[in-house]
N, C-alpha and C positions, 0 to 999 in steps of 0.2 A: 508602612512598607508599600512600594509601588507595585502596580499590577504588571503581570507578564505581558510583553508586547505581542505575544502570539495568542495565548489562550485566555488572557485576562485574569487568571487566577493570581493569588498572592505570589510575587516573585521572591526569590531567596537570596537577594543581595547580589545577584550576578548581573553585570551590565555589559553592553557592547563596548569593547576596549577602543573602538575606533572613534565613535562620537560621544561615548560615555553618557548617553541620554536615555537609552532604552534598556529596560531591565527584562530578565528572563528567569523562568523556573530552572532551566538547565540547558545543556548544549543542544538537546534534541529540539526544544522549542525554538532556540535560536536558528537552527538549520531550517526549520519549516518556514520561519518568518523572514529569512534572509532575502529571498527573491523580491519581496515587497519592500523590506527595509533598506536594501542597498540603493534604491532610487533616491532616498532622502538622507542617507548616512553621510554626514560631513565630518571628516576627522577633526578632533579637538586638538589645538596646538598643545604640545607637551611642554611642561615647565618642571623645574626641579621640585617644586612643592607637590605638583600633581603626581609626578612619577614616584615620589616617596610614599604617597598615600595610597596609590593604586596597587593592586596585587593580582597575581594570576589566579586562575580558578582553583588551583591546588592548595592555596594558602588558607590559613584559618582566620583571616581578617573578616570583618563583617560585610564588606562590599568587595566582591571579586569581579575581575574583568574578563569578559569572553572575547577572544580575538574574533574578528569578523570574517574576512574572506577565507582565511587559512583553513578552517575546519571543512570547507566545502571542497570535495575532491574534484579534480579536473578530469575531463573525459580522456585526456592524453596521458593520465597517470599510468605508470607501469604496474602499480600494485592494485589488485582487485579490491573493491570495497568490501568491508566486513558486512555480512548479511545475518549475523546472529547477535543476540543480546545475552548478557550474563544471566545465569539462572535466577539471581535475586532481583532482576529488573522486570518490569511489566513486559509482556510479549508485544511485538510490534503493532498488532492490530489494536490492542487496548490502548497503547500509548498514542497511536495515530488518532484514534477516535476521540480521546480526551483532548488532544491538541486542536481538533477541528471544530469543536463545539463553541458556539457563541460568536462566530465570525459572520461576515457577510454571506449572502447567498452564493453557493458554490457553483462554479462553472465547469460543466462536464462536456467533453468532446467525445463523441462516439465515432470510431473509425471502422467502417464496414466496406472493405475493398472488394469483397465478393458477396455482397448482401443478397440473401435469398428472399424471394417474394413473400415467404411465409414467416420471416423473422419477426416482424412487428406483431402479427396476429398471435404467434406462439407465445411471445413474451409481452403481451399487451399490458398485463398488470404492472410489470417492472417498468416498462417504458412510460406508462401513465404516471407512475410515481416519480420517475426521473424528470419528466417534463413539467410536473407541477411543483416540484420542490427544488429544482436547480435551473440555472440558465443553460439550456441544452442546445448543443450544436451537433451536426452530423457531417462527416466527410466520407464520400464513396469513391473518391479518386485519390491517387497519390499526390497530385499537385495541390488539391484542396486540403488534404491532411497536413501537408507541410506548411501551407499558408496559414491555416487556422491555428496550428501549434505555435507559430511565431506571433501572430497578430492578436489572438485571444488571451494568451497567458492563462490557459485553463488550470483548474486545480486537479482535475482527474481526466485521464484518457481511458476510454473503455473500448477495448479491441474485441470485436465479435467474431472474427474468423481468422483462418490461418494464412490469408494472402500476404499478411505482413512479412512472412518468412521469405517471400519472393521479391521483396522490395527493400533492399538493404539501406537505401537512402532514408526511408521512413523509419526503419528500425534504428538507424544511427540517431535520427532526430529524437526518437523516444528515449534512447539511452541518455542523451544530453538533458532532456526534459526531466528525467528522474535523478540522475547523478548530480548534475550541476544546479538545476533550477528548483529541486525539491518537490517535483511533481509526483503524482501517483498514477501508475498504469495498471489496469486490471484486465485480465484475459478471461473471458467468460462466454456464455451463450453457445454459439456454434464453433468456437475456437477448439474445444476439446474433442467434439464428436466429428468434425468435418475437416480435420487437419491431419496430415500424415504424422504418425507418432515421432519419427526421427526429426521432423520439422519443429515439433513442439520443443523437443530437447534442445535443438539448435537455437531457437529463439531465446531461450533462457540463458544458454551458455554464451553465445556470441553477443547477444544484446545486452545482458546484465551481469555477466560473470557469475551466474547462479548455477550450481551443479545439479539442478533438478533434472531428473530423467523420468520418462513415462514408464508406468508400471502396468498394473492390471486394469482391464475394462470389464466391469461387472456391477451388479446391484447387490448392495448389502446395507446393513444398518451402521451408521456412523454417529459418533458422539463427540461433543466438545472435548478437545484435548485437555489433559490435566494441567498443562502450563497455563491455559486460559482460566480454568477454574481456581487454580491456586494463586494467581497473581494478586498482588495487593490491590485493594479496591479504593476507588474514589467515586464520587457521585456519577461521573460519566461512565467509568468502567463497570460499576454495578449495574447501570442501565443496560449496557450492551450485553452483559452476561445473563441478565434476566430475560432479555428479548430474543436473543439467539436461541434457537431450539436446542434443548439439551441433547437430543438425538433424533435422527430421522433416517428413513430409507432413501438411498440415493443411487442411481445408476450413473457411474462416473468413470472417467479416465483418471486414475490415481497417479501420484508422483512418488518417486523414490529419492533418497538422498536429500531429504529436506531437514534442515536443522530443527531439532525438537521444539525450540522456542518459536519457530515460524509456522508450526502446524496449527491449524485452526480446528479441523475435524479429522478424526482418525477412526478406524474400525472399532465398533463397540466391543466390549469384553464378550468373548464367546461368539462373535459374529461369524456367520456363514453365508455363502453365496445364496442369492434368492433368484430362482429361475422357474419358469413354467415348463421347462423341458428337461433340465439336468437336475440330478440330486444335489442337495445342499453339500457344500464342501468348505473346509477351513479357508480363511483368507489370510493374506500377508499382513500382519499387524504393524509392520514397519512403514507401510504406505499411507498416503493421505490424499484425499480428493480436494482439499481446500488448504491453501497456504498463503501467507502474507509476510513479506520480508522487508527489512530495511536495506536499501541499496544506495550508497552514497548519501546524498541529502534528501532522498525521497524513498518511495516504497513501490514494491511490485506485488500484485495479488493474482491468485489463480483460483478459479472456481470451475472444477472439472465435471460438474453435473451436466449431463447431455440433454436433460429434459427440463422443462419449466416446472419448478416446484415453489410453493409459497415460502417454504423455509429457506430455499436458496435465494429467493428474491430479497429476503431480509439480510442474508449474508452479503449480497451484492450491494445493497444500499448502505450497510455498515462500512463496507470498503470505500464507498463514496463519501462517507462522513455524514450520512443522513439516515432518517427512518422513513418507513411508509406512512 
């Protein structure tokens, strides 16, 4: 059996229906690999014999064909992309991490349009890991962000602040990067703590058709969500589940209306607010400070922790497809 063109694992008889030369585990792996594969994908001339032997993905024949451009949604589509997975499927973060292992060194673009002087010092451990384990680039202006997005073809874009909400041209470029090109955008660091709450909601809704809304801002203990812990394991997903902290205290801007399959961390059972001033109080168990969703051909992640934390660094690196 041939190896998957994306993750290298054993493919399950599904191949690109356009060139009929590259095999995949499933449609998700094909979507991730399409931005690279489309550059060399040459249609195979159809003949009566080949058309009779090929089949669609829904048939029970041993080799199925995956259509190439059609599964990738267009940014002009009037139908919002699905951002959830079925309860029997791995959650998006685990699926994404498994798909990103074993490939070339990842390219990360950090967009900091309102970069604070203390950003690098505060998150020194995280930035040191990113610079050592990825090909790391930075954009601090709108023009450079748009230029690097098109010229670098990054795997991951890391947005550190809320200035993106004031630059619709950049947000439009990120939308296309995720939906059409299969890229990953992560909102973290100063994005949650230094952005107006309505602007956070607007970025997710207008930029990615995600219904996420801002919720509470407080410190409490959060645990890995049950959908992470109960997902079927592979060597890659077992690794991520053992290295992500099972629970830790986080001061964060949480989100509401996140699909349960997209929740990475949620309040621990019996969690209460943690404050040096106010008495402990119950927390809203439906909110989450960390989310990761499938959007079109790519992914969108959110890390609402407002402080540098070792455990949050590991979450961030996992969203980039790497480890410390």
